[in-house]
N, C-alpha and C positions, 0 to 999 in steps of 0.2 A: 606798341599801343596804337600809333597811327595807322598802321597797316591792318590792325584787327578792326578798327572802326570803319576804315575804307572798305574792307572786305564784307563787313556785315551791312553797310549801307548799300553796297553793290548787290548783295543777295537779296535784301529786301526790295529794292527798286526792281530788280530782275523778276522778283516773284510777283510784284504788282503789275508789271507790264505783262508777263507771261500767264497770268491766272486764266484767261481764256483758253490758251493753247495747253496748259497743264491738264486741263479736263477734257482735252480733245475737241474742243469746240473752235469752228471757224468764226471769226469776228465779222458780222455783216454790218455794212455802212449805208446810210442814205444816199442815194444817187446824187442828190444836189448839195446837201449840207455837209455830208461827210460824217454825221453824227451816227453813233452805233444805233442800230435798229433795236426797237424793244421787241423782241420775239414773243414776249409774253402776251402781247396784244392780239396774237393770231387766235382765230377761232379755235375752240377746244377740239382736238382730235380723239379724245378719249383714249389716250396712250398714243404715243408716237408711233408710226408705221416704222417697219425696217427701213424704208426708202428714206424717210425723214431722218432717222438716226444716222444713217449712212451719210446723207447730205450735210448735216449739221457737223460732222466730224471731217468730211473731206472737201466739201464745196462742189463735189461732182454729183449730177443727178443720174441716179441709177435706172431711171425709166427711159433715158436717151436711147433712141435707135430700137426700142422693143415696140414690134408692131402689135402685139397683144395689149399694150397700154394706149394705143392711138384712139380707140373708139372713145374712152372716157375723157382723154384729153381734147379730143375735137369738140365732144359734147360741151364741155367747160369753155372752150375758146369760143364757140358760136354763141354761148349765152353771155359770156363776160367781156369779149374782146372784139368780135368781128363787126359790130357796129360802128367803131372807130378805126379799126386796122384793116377792115375788108375781110370777105369770106376766106380768101387765099393768103391773107397776110400782105396784100399789094398796097394797102395804106388807103385811108379816106381822110376823115378828119384828123387821125393820128398817123404818125409815120409808117411806112412799110416795114414789115417784119421778115419777108421772105427772100431778101437779098443780102449782099455782103456790106452794105452801107448801114451802120448804126448811129442813131442820134446821139446816143451815149456809147463811146467806143467800149466801154466795159462790159457791155451787153453780150459781147462776143464769148464771153465765159459763162458758165452755168451760174456761178456766184453772182456775177454783175447783173445778169438777166433777173435772177431772183430778187436781188436788191431792189431793181426798178419796179418790178411787180409788186412785191410786198410793201414798199415804203412810198411809192409813186414818184413822180418827177415833176417836170414843168408842164404848163398847159392844163389840159384837161385829164391828164394820167394822174388820177388819184389813187391813194393806196388801197391795195386789195385785201389787207390782213383781215378786214371786217366782213369780206364777202366770201373769200375763199380760205379753205384750210391750207396749211403749208404742203400736205401731200397733193391737194388739188393743184396747187401752184406748180408743183414738180411734173405732175401730168400734163398740165397746160403748157409748160415749158417744152416737154418732149414733142407735143403736137406742133408748137411754133417752129422748132427746128426741123420737124418733118416737112413743113411747107418750104423750106429753103431751096431756092432756084439757082443758086450760084455754084461756084466750083469748090470742090472738097477742100482744096488747099486753104481756102479762107475760113473754113468751118473749124475753129479752134476747139470747139466742144466735142468734136468727134475724136475718137481714139484712132491710132493708126490703122488698126484692123477696120473700123467702121468707115474710114476714109478709102480703104482700098475697094470696098464693096459699095460705095455711096452712089446713089443715082438721084440727080436732082429732080424736085417735084415739078410736075407738068401740070400747068393750069389748063383746063379744058378749053378748047377752041371757043371763041365767043365768051368765056367766062361764066357761061350758063349753068344754072344748077348749083348745089351746094357740094362742097368736098365731102367725101365720105371714107371713113377708114374701114367700115364693115357694114354689111348688111343688117347685122343684128343690133339691137340696141347695147349701149355700153353696160358692162358688167364689172364690178369691183373685183369679183372673184377671178375674172379672165386675165387680171393685170398682176396677179401675186407674183412676188419675186422672193427669191431667197439670197441673203447676202451674209458673208462671213461675220 
């Protein structure tokens, strides 16, 4: 009888702990408090995109390293982030985002960077869930990673294949002008991806 009770209790506790994993969802936590992020607060995306669905299951950003997605990510970055983090991620009021030092070490992963963007952090880094959709956050993250000026060895967000062909971002001499991913305006259609 005791073994049955212990087995039943273990099963119930296991189910309670693993409920997020059983549905194939990654658990996202606030960068400072560690509390689970309330993803339902995110702006409505009128149906999640394939990229968002993939990210919620895996914690890996499928837009990473896709040049066709950079123009939209750049547009979002220049609107939402550059005032504090600089046009090239070099840092201003907020910390730099283009080197291998991260104020919050977890930001070296897609999951960690998303958690900081979605839920905010210390100082003036407020939560972005009321400003950007989750898909926009993923596009923005791809652009932030594109601005990386460091060594591929430290770029944990890159796959081994991406590391082999990685070229660090070069800030224009004098830092003049704005970064540009493409001459044409950003188009949602240009960044369509297909995932299994």
